[in-house]
Legacy VTK file of the C-alpha trace (Angstrom):
# vtk DataFile Version 3.0
C-alpha trace
ASCII
DATASET POLYDATA
POINTS 64 float
-54.337 -21.656 127.389
-57.146 -21.267 130.275
-58.978 -18.812 131.586
-60.388 -18.037 134.731
-62.956 -15.367 135.369
-64.644 -14.023 139.029
-67.668 -12.309 139.326
-69.868 -10.116 141.740
-73.419 -11.370 140.749
-76.152 -8.738 141.655
-79.137 -10.514 140.488
-78.450 -13.777 140.335
-77.304 -16.544 138.373
-80.108 -16.665 135.486
-78.822 -12.883 133.986
-75.244 -13.997 133.558
-76.771 -17.495 131.662
-78.917 -15.745 130.338
-75.994 -12.557 128.514
-73.494 -16.212 127.736
-76.614 -18.883 125.613
-76.362 -14.468 123.865
-73.086 -15.272 122.929
-71.507 -18.294 123.334
-71.879 -18.360 119.321
-69.168 -14.999 119.246
-67.271 -17.128 121.840
-67.194 -20.410 120.128
-65.968 -18.027 116.875
-63.207 -16.634 119.014
-61.719 -20.828 119.813
-63.216 -20.914 123.654
-65.030 -23.051 124.766
-67.124 -22.807 128.726
-65.851 -25.196 130.625
-67.297 -24.323 134.282
-69.381 -21.826 135.381
-70.744 -21.984 139.160
-71.016 -19.910 142.098
-69.483 -20.970 145.695
-71.312 -23.019 147.723
-71.694 -20.764 150.127
-71.591 -17.061 148.606
-74.178 -17.614 144.939
-73.225 -14.368 145.062
-70.035 -15.240 143.484
-69.743 -16.560 140.186
-66.295 -19.177 138.840
-66.643 -19.426 134.971
-63.645 -21.963 133.613
-63.417 -20.737 129.610
-60.486 -22.721 127.468
-58.481 -21.507 124.307
-57.570 -23.571 122.084
-56.817 -20.811 119.383
-57.054 -17.235 119.764
-59.117 -15.569 117.003
-59.262 -11.915 117.024
-62.094 -9.849 115.233
-61.460 -8.476 112.458
-64.521 -5.827 113.687
-64.954 -4.718 116.548
-67.733 -6.406 118.708
-71.036 -3.969 120.459
LINES 1 65
64 0 1 2 3 4 5 6 7 8 9 10 11 12 13 14 15 16 17 18 19 20 21 22 23 24 25 26 27 28 29 30 31 32 33 34 35 36 37 38 39 40 41 42 43 44 45 46 47 48 49 50 51 52 53 54 55 56 57 58 59 60 61 62 63
């Protein structure tokens, strides 16, 4: 399954990239893999992310 996410960035791509790296292990544990993340050519505040899930593993405990 492929998931496309869009988000308006108020502080640029840097904080989002940091957040992704902090949570990459959790995403992978849930069966997800980042395929693409980038901003629009003419608007650095518009982020598009594509995530692929080879399988969806639901957590047994809530992530906080």
